[in-house]
C-alpha positions in Angstrom: 0.1 -0.1 0.1 3.0 2.3 -0.1 2.8 3.2 3.8 2.0 1.5 7.0 -1.7 0.6 7.1 -1.8 2.1 10.6 -0.9 5.4 9.1 -3.5 5.4 6.3 -5.9 8.5 6.9 -9.5 7.8 7.8 -11.9 10.4 8.8 -9.1 13.0 9.6 -6.9 10.7 11.6 -4.5 7.8 11.0 -6.2 4.1 11.2 -4.4 3.5 14.6 -5.7 6.4 16.2 -9.3 5.2 15.8 -8.4 1.8 17.3 -6.8 3.4 20.1 -9.6 5.8 20.7 -12.0 3.0 21.1 -9.8 1.3 23.9 -9.2 4.8 25.7 -12.8 5.6 25.8 -13.6 2.4 27.8 -11.4 3.7 30.6 -8.7 1.3 30.3 -5.5 2.7 31.6 -2.6 0.2 30.8 -2.4 0.3 27.0 0.5 -1.0 25.2 1.0 -0.3 21.5 3.5 -2.7 20.0 5.1 -1.4 16.9 7.1 -3.1 14.2 7.6 -1.9 10.6 7.8 1.8 10.3 7.4 1.9 14.0 8.9 5.2 14.5 6.6 6.7 12.1 3.7 5.3 14.0 4.9 6.2 17.3 5.2 10.0 16.2 1.2 9.8 15.6 0.6 8.4 19.3 3.1 10.7 21.2 0.0 12.5 23.0 -1.8 9.4 23.8 -1.7 7.8 27.3 -0.3 4.7 25.6 3.0 2.8 26.2 5.0 2.1 23.0 7.2 -1.0 22.7 8.9 -2.2 19.7 8.9 -5.6 17.9 12.3 -5.4 16.4 12.1 -9.0 14.9 12.6 -9.1 11.3 9.8 -11.0 9.4 8.0 -11.4 12.6 4.5 -13.0 13.3 1.8 -11.6 15.2 2.8 -14.1 18.1 6.1 -12.3 18.4 4.4 -9.1 18.9 2.0 -10.6 21.5 4.9 -11.8 23.3 6.6 -8.3 23.1 3.5 -6.7 24.4 3.0 -9.3 27.3 6.5 -8.9 28.4 5.8 -5.0 29.0 2.2 -5.6 30.6 1.5 -5.3 34.2 1.8 -8.4 36.0 -1.4 -7.8 37.7 -3.4 -7.6 34.6 -6.3 -10.4 34.7 -6.8 -10.1 30.9 -5.2 -9.0 27.9 -7.1 -7.4 24.8 -5.5 -8.4 21.7 -6.3 -5.6 19.3 -5.1 -5.7 15.8 -4.3 -2.0 14.5 -6.1 -2.6 11.1 -9.4 -2.8 12.7 -10.6 0.9 12.9 -14.3 0.5 12.8 -14.6 -1.3 16.2 -16.6 0.7 18.7 -15.8 1.4 22.2 -18.9 -0.2 23.2 -17.7 -3.6 21.9 -14.5 -3.0 23.8 -16.4 -2.5 26.8 -18.5 -5.5 26.2 -15.4 -7.7 26.1 -14.2 -6.2 29.4 -17.6 -7.0 31.0 -17.8 -10.4 29.9 -14.1 -10.9 31.2 -15.4 -9.6 34.5 -18.4 -12.3 34.5 -16.1 -15.2 33.0 -12.6 -14.4 33.9 -11.1 -17.7 32.8 -12.5 -17.6 29.4 -11.3 -16.1 26.2 -13.8 -13.6 24.9 -14.4 -13.4 21.2 -16.9 -11.0 19.6 -19.5 -12.4 17.0 -21.2 -10.3 14.6 -23.9 -12.2 12.6 -22.4 -15.4 13.7 -19.0 -14.6 12.5 -15.9 -14.3 14.5 -14.2 -10.9 14.9 -11.5 -8.8 16.5 -10.4 -7.8 19.0 -10.4 -10.7 21.6 -9.8 -10.5 25.3 -7.7 -13.3 26.7 -7.3 -14.3 30.4 -3.5 -13.6 31.4 -3.0 -17.1 32.4 -4.2 -18.6 29.0 -2.3 -15.8 26.8 0.8 -16.7 28.6 0.7 -19.9 26.8 2.1 -18.1 23.8 5.5 -18.2 25.4 5.5 -21.8 24.7 6.2 -20.9 21.1 2.5 -21.4 19.8 0.1 -18.9 18.3 -3.1 -17.0 19.4 -5.1 -19.6 17.0 -3.2 -22.5 18.9 -4.4 -21.1 22.0 -7.9 -20.7 21.0 -8.0 -24.1 19.5 -6.6 -26.0 22.5 -10.0 -26.3 24.1 -13.3 -25.0 23.0 -14.6 -24.8 26.5 -12.2 -22.0 27.1 -14.0 -19.8 24.7 -16.8 -17.5 25.3 -18.6 -16.0 22.2 -20.4 -12.6 22.8 -22.6 -11.4 19.8 -22.2 -7.8 19.2 -24.2 -5.3 17.0 -20.9 -3.8 15.7 -20.0 -4.9 12.2 -16.5 -3.3 12.6 -15.2 -6.3 14.3 -15.5 -8.0 10.9 -13.5 -5.1 9.0 -9.6 -5.1 8.7 -7.3 -3.3 6.4 -5.4 -5.9 4.6 -5.4 -4.9 1.1 -5.9 -1.7 -0.8 -9.7 -2.8 -1.7 -10.2 -3.4 2.0 -9.1 0.2 2.8 -11.4 1.6 -0.1 -14.2 -0.2 1.3 -13.8 1.2 4.8 -13.1 4.6 3.4 -16.4 4.4 1.5 -18.4 3.4 4.5 -17.0 6.4 6.3 -17.8 8.7 3.4 -21.4 7.2 3.2 -21.9 8.0 6.9 -21.0 11.5 6.6 -17.5 11.4 7.4 -18.0 9.6 10.8 -17.4 6.0 11.7 -20.4 4.1 10.7 
């Protein structure tokens, strides 16, 4: 796409700011942004946010490597960790709050949002379960280890399904925002 997708403009600000705004609006105070490719440029657009920035300096790394980096920086007292990919800018803060509320009710479960019966992002993992990632496995492996550990929660937020993996994905999200009068739908 020519630039980091986190820096693509959307409704007057970079995509990553929309993601972080959704989390910040819930009152979560220990937020860690794990940056890799073009991380210095991304850090510049986050400088005024109450977010700790850590860098995944591994070349050609996987998402699991970034999760490990972020977990190493997280407060040991954290009971749950939200894994929020920074290319899901349409997720509403109410959805993030729903994940947190479900974690409070079911602290031992992985909380995954569903919209129209489709799995979405972000997901919330109990701290003890996500620490399994240090065994050299992926988030998908953790989720697939035992279906009883998962709690799916239906949300009215279609934003949990829309990420930016291609230029076409980005164009679709920009169109949706434009149709909503420049606001996130």
